[in-house]
C-alpha positions in Angstrom: 0.0 0.0 0.0 1.2 3.5 -0.8 1.8 5.9 2.2 -1.0 8.2 1.0 -3.5 5.3 1.1 -2.2 4.0 4.4 -2.6 7.5 6.0 -6.2 7.8 4.7 -7.1 4.3 5.9 -5.7 5.0 9.4 -7.4 8.4 9.8 -10.8 7.2 8.4 -10.8 4.1 10.7 -9.9 6.2 13.7 -12.8 8.6 13.3 -10.9 11.2 15.3 -7.9 13.5 15.0 -4.5 11.8 15.5 -0.9 13.0 15.8 1.2 12.0 12.8 3.3 9.7 14.9 0.2 7.8 15.9 -0.8 7.6 12.3 2.7 6.2 11.4 2.6 3.7 14.3 -0.9 2.4 13.4 0.0 2.1 9.7 3.1 0.1 10.6 1.4 -2.1 13.2 -1.5 -2.9 10.9 0.9 -3.8 8.1 -0.3 -1.1 5.8 3.2 0.1 5.3 6.3 -2.1 4.8 9.4 -0.2 6.1 11.5 -2.2 3.7 9.4 -1.1 0.7 9.3 2.5 2.0 12.6 3.0 3.9 11.9 6.6 5.1 8.5 6.0 6.5 8.6 9.2 8.6 9.2 11.5 5.6 6.7 9.6 3.5 3.9 9.9 6.1 4.5 13.6 6.5 4.6 14.2 2.7 1.4 12.2 2.3 -0.3 14.3 5.0 0.7 17.6 3.4 -0.6 16.4 0.1 -3.8 15.2 1.6 -4.3 18.5 3.4 -3.8 20.4 0.1 -6.2 18.1 -1.6 -8.9 18.6 1.0 -9.1 15.0 2.1 -7.5 15.6 5.5 -7.6 18.7 7.7 -4.9 19.9 10.1 -6.4 20.4 13.5 -3.2 21.6 15.3 0.5 21.2 15.1 1.1 17.6 14.0 -2.5 16.6 14.5 -4.7 15.6 11.5 -8.2 14.2 10.9 -9.9 12.8 7.8 -12.5 15.1 6.3 -16.0 13.6 6.4 -17.9 13.4 3.2 -21.6 12.7 3.9 -23.2 11.8 0.5 -26.5 11.6 2.3 -26.6 15.4 2.8 -26.0 16.2 -0.9 
């Protein structure tokens, strides 16, 4: 799984804001990221988070804390 997808999966499953280190830990523990396939996990998690914030899929709540943006199709 790519870091971007792993970050989204962790944040969506959590249903709450998480510090990026918790996102990283959960992605590694759940086997979503392989540290041998992605050697610099820390940098890749942070890069993915910045990209997801720019794309509007994740919001930054405070320094280092992020949450998935809810998209309720029922309200549309």
